[in-house]
C-alpha positions as CSV (number, residue, x, y, z in Angstrom):
1,G,-20.2,-5.8,-0.2
2,G,-17.5,-3.3,0.6
3,W,-19.4,-0.4,-1.0
4,T,-22.3,-0.7,1.5
5,Q,-20.0,-1.3,4.4
6,N,-18.3,2.0,3.8
7,R,-21.4,3.9,2.9
8,A,-20.6,4.4,-0.8
9,D,-23.1,4.1,-3.5
10,R,-22.6,1.6,-6.3
11,L,-22.9,3.5,-9.6
12,G,-22.2,0.7,-12.1
13,V,-21.8,-3.0,-12.6
14,G,-19.9,-4.9,-15.3
15,I,-18.3,-1.9,-16.8
16,Q,-14.9,-3.5,-17.3
17,D,-13.6,-4.6,-20.7
18,L,-11.8,-7.6,-19.2
19,T,-13.7,-9.9,-16.8
20,S,-10.5,-10.4,-14.7
21,N,-10.2,-6.6,-14.0
22,M,-10.6,-5.6,-10.4
23,T,-10.9,-2.0,-9.2
24,R,-10.0,-1.2,-5.7
25,F,-11.2,1.8,-3.7
26,V,-9.3,3.2,-0.8
27,V,-11.1,4.7,2.2
28,I,-8.9,7.4,3.8
29,R,-9.8,8.3,7.3
30,R,-8.3,9.5,10.6
31,Q,-7.5,6.7,13.0
32,N,-10.2,7.8,15.5
33,S,-13.0,8.5,12.9
34,E,-16.5,7.1,13.1
35,L,-15.5,4.3,10.8
36,S,-12.7,3.1,13.1
37,D,-14.8,0.2,14.4
38,Q,-16.1,-0.8,11.0
39,I,-12.8,-1.1,9.1
40,P,-10.3,-3.7,10.4
41,T,-6.8,-2.5,11.0
42,K,-5.4,-5.4,12.9
43,P,-3.3,-8.0,11.0
44,S,-5.5,-10.7,9.3
45,G,-2.6,-13.0,8.3
46,D,-3.0,-12.0,4.6
47,D,-2.6,-8.2,4.4
48,K,-1.2,-5.4,2.2
49,T,0.4,-2.2,3.4
50,M,0.4,0.9,1.2
51,L,3.0,3.7,1.6
52,V,4.3,6.7,-0.2
53,L,7.9,7.7,-0.1
54,N,10.5,10.0,-1.6
55,T,14.0,8.6,-2.0
56,A,17.0,10.6,-1.0
57,D,18.5,12.6,-3.9
58,R,21.5,10.4,-4.4
59,V,22.7,7.6,-6.7
60,G,21.4,4.2,-5.6
61,A,18.7,5.5,-3.3
62,L,15.9,3.5,-4.9
63,H,18.2,0.5,-5.0
64,D,18.7,0.8,-1.2
65,V,14.9,1.0,-0.7
66,L,14.3,-2.1,-2.8
67,N,17.2,-4.0,-1.2
68,T,15.9,-3.2,2.3
69,L,12.5,-4.7,1.4
70,Q,14.2,-7.7,-0.3
71,T,16.4,-8.5,2.7
72,K,13.4,-8.4,5.0
73,G,11.6,-10.9,2.7
74,I,8.9,-8.4,1.7
75,N,7.1,-8.9,-1.6
76,L,5.9,-5.9,-3.5
77,S,2.7,-6.1,-5.4
78,R,3.0,-2.5,-6.9
79,I,5.5,0.3,-7.2
80,E,4.5,3.4,-9.1
81,S,6.4,6.7,-9.6
82,R,5.0,10.2,-10.0
83,P,6.9,13.4,-10.5
84,C,7.2,15.5,-7.3
85,K,5.5,18.8,-7.7
86,A,7.7,20.5,-5.2
87,K,11.1,19.7,-6.8
88,V,12.0,19.1,-10.5
89,W,13.5,15.7,-11.2
90,E,12.4,14.3,-7.9
91,Y,9.9,11.5,-7.8
92,I,7.3,10.2,-5.3
93,F,6.9,6.4,-5.1
94,F,3.6,4.7,-4.2
95,V,4.3,1.2,-2.9
96,D,2.0,-1.8,-2.1
97,M,3.7,-4.6,-0.1
98,H,2.5,-7.9,1.3
99,G,2.2,-7.8,5.1
100,H,0.7,-5.6,7.8
101,R,2.5,-2.6,9.3
102,D,2.2,-4.2,12.8
103,E,4.1,-7.3,11.7
104,P,7.7,-7.3,13.0
105,H,9.4,-7.7,9.6
106,I,7.4,-4.8,8.1
107,T,8.0,-2.6,11.2
108,A,11.7,-3.3,10.9
109,A,11.8,-2.5,7.2
110,L,9.8,0.7,7.7
111,D,12.3,1.8,10.4
112,E,15.2,1.0,8.1
113,L,13.6,2.8,5.1
114,K,13.6,6.1,7.1
115,G,17.4,6.1,6.6
116,H,17.0,5.8,2.8
117,C,14.1,8.2,2.2
118,S,13.6,11.9,2.5
119,H,10.0,11.3,3.3
120,I,8.0,8.1,4.1
121,R,4.4,7.8,5.1
122,V,2.3,4.6,5.7
123,L,-1.1,5.1,4.2
124,G,-2.5,2.0,5.9
125,S,-2.7,-1.7,6.1
126,F,-5.7,-3.8,5.1
127,P,-6.7,-7.4,4.3
128,F,-5.6,-8.5,0.9
129,V,-8.6,-9.1,-1.4
130,R,-7.9,-11.7,-4.1
131,A,-9.9,-12.5,-7.2
132,A,-11.7,-15.8,-6.9
133,S,-9.5,-17.3,-9.7
134,A,-6.3,-16.0,-8.1
135,K,-6.8,-17.7,-4.7
136,T,-4.1,-20.2,-3.9
137,A,-4.4,-23.3,-1.8
């Protein structure tokens, strides 16, 4: 499984209170680390991209971010906000989207988002892991 592939120890099994729960773990590494050859970064055809961004401090900024993703046909699987520690009333958004950062429509959206965000950083792209019951034909 993934925990042995990435040299992590498995500490518990069956600890969830709902059988459909899935926990994901994210391995953060530098691009040229020793794990570079072990963790795929090329598009698989069914990927997610994670990013973190700050919207510009203006009315409609989050709308512009979401509209950019919508017009590029990008589906979001998660968006979460957290208060920014550096500035009161400013928020950081963590976003998971379907697609790989190297796919043309994702690349185009990321380029356009730079105009709507005070900060944007792609955390990475990875194959989308679906629960066995959630797989579609």
